[in-house]
N, C-alpha and C positions, 0 to 999 in steps of 0.2 A: 177867044184866046188872045187876040191882038190887044184887047183892052187890058188883059192881065199883064201882058208883056210891057205895055205902056206904064202901068202902075208900078211894075218892078223897076223900070228905069227911073221913076220918080224917087223910089226908096233907095235904089242902088245905082247912082249915076255913073259909077266906075265899072258897071257891069254886074250881071246877076251873080249870086253866090256860086262858087264852083260846083257845088253838089246839085244844082237845080236841074241839070239835064237828066239825072237819075232819080229825082225826087217825086216822080209821078206815082202816087199811092191811091188814086181814085178807085173805089170799089174793092180795095184790098181788105181782107179780113186779118185782124191781128191774131196770130196763133200762139204767140209767146211773148212774155214781158220779162226782161232780166235787168238786174242792176249789177254793174261791175264797177266797183269803186264809185266814182261820181258820174259814170256814164249810164244812160238809159238806153237799152237795146230793145227795139220792137221788131219781131219777126212777122212777116206778112205771107199770106198764101200766094202772093204774086212772085215768090221766089226771091224775095229781098229781105235783108236785114238792114234796119235803119238805126245807126248808133248816133245818139245825141251826146256829144262830149261835154262833160261838166254841166250836166242837165239839172235844172231846178224846175220842178213842177209848180206852176202858179195856180192852175185850175185843173182839176180832174173830177168831173161831175159823176161819172159812173165807172164801172169796171172796164178795163181795156180788152181783156181776153174775149175773143169772138165778136168784137166790135168791128163795124165796117167803116173805113175811112172814106168820107165823101168829098171833103173840100179842105183846103188849107190856104193860109196867107202867111207870108214870111216878111218880117220887118227887121231892120238893123236894130241892135240893142247893145249899147256899150261896146265891148270887144267881141261881140258875137251876134246872135240872132234871137228873135222872139218868134215862135211858131204857134199859130192858132190853127187848130184842127176841128172840123165839124164831123162828128161820128154818129153812128146809131147802133143800137143793139138789134140783134136778130131775134125774132122776126120783126121786120121793119114796119113801123106805123108812124105816119107823119105827125100824129097828135102827141105822142109821148116818148118816142124813143130817141130823138135827136139830143145830143149832148156835146159839150165843148171840152177840149183840152187846150191848155196854154202852157208853154214851157219856154224857158230861156236856156240857151246853150252857147258854148264857145264855138263849136263847129258841128257839122253833120257829115257822116260818111255812110255811103250806101254800098253794100256788098251783096252779091248773089248768095243765097243760102244753100245753093246746091254746089258751091265750090269746095 
C-alpha cells in the first residue's frame, strides 16, 4: 500500500485526487451500469455509486455487469483522469476471466447507494 501511495505522489505531486479516499472498489461487484448524458455511473454491491463525469471509454474488453473490480490505477490526463481497472467475470478463473477497462473522465464522485 505504501508503494501505491508513493506512485500516486509521483503522478499527483500536489496531492491525491479528492475522490481517492472513497475510491476503494476492490472485490466490488458491478450490479448496474448507467449512462446519464456524458457521465458513466457504476453501481457496486459495496454500497457505492461511482460516477465518472464526462467519461470516455477507451477500452472495455467484456461486459461490466456482474464483473468483480480487482485493481485500479489512476493517472492525470489533460483536465481530468485516466482510470485503468482490472476486472474479472464470475466465476473467477485466472486463465481466462481477467479483463481491462480504461476510461478518461473530468472528475469522479462516489456516493453511497443506500442514501
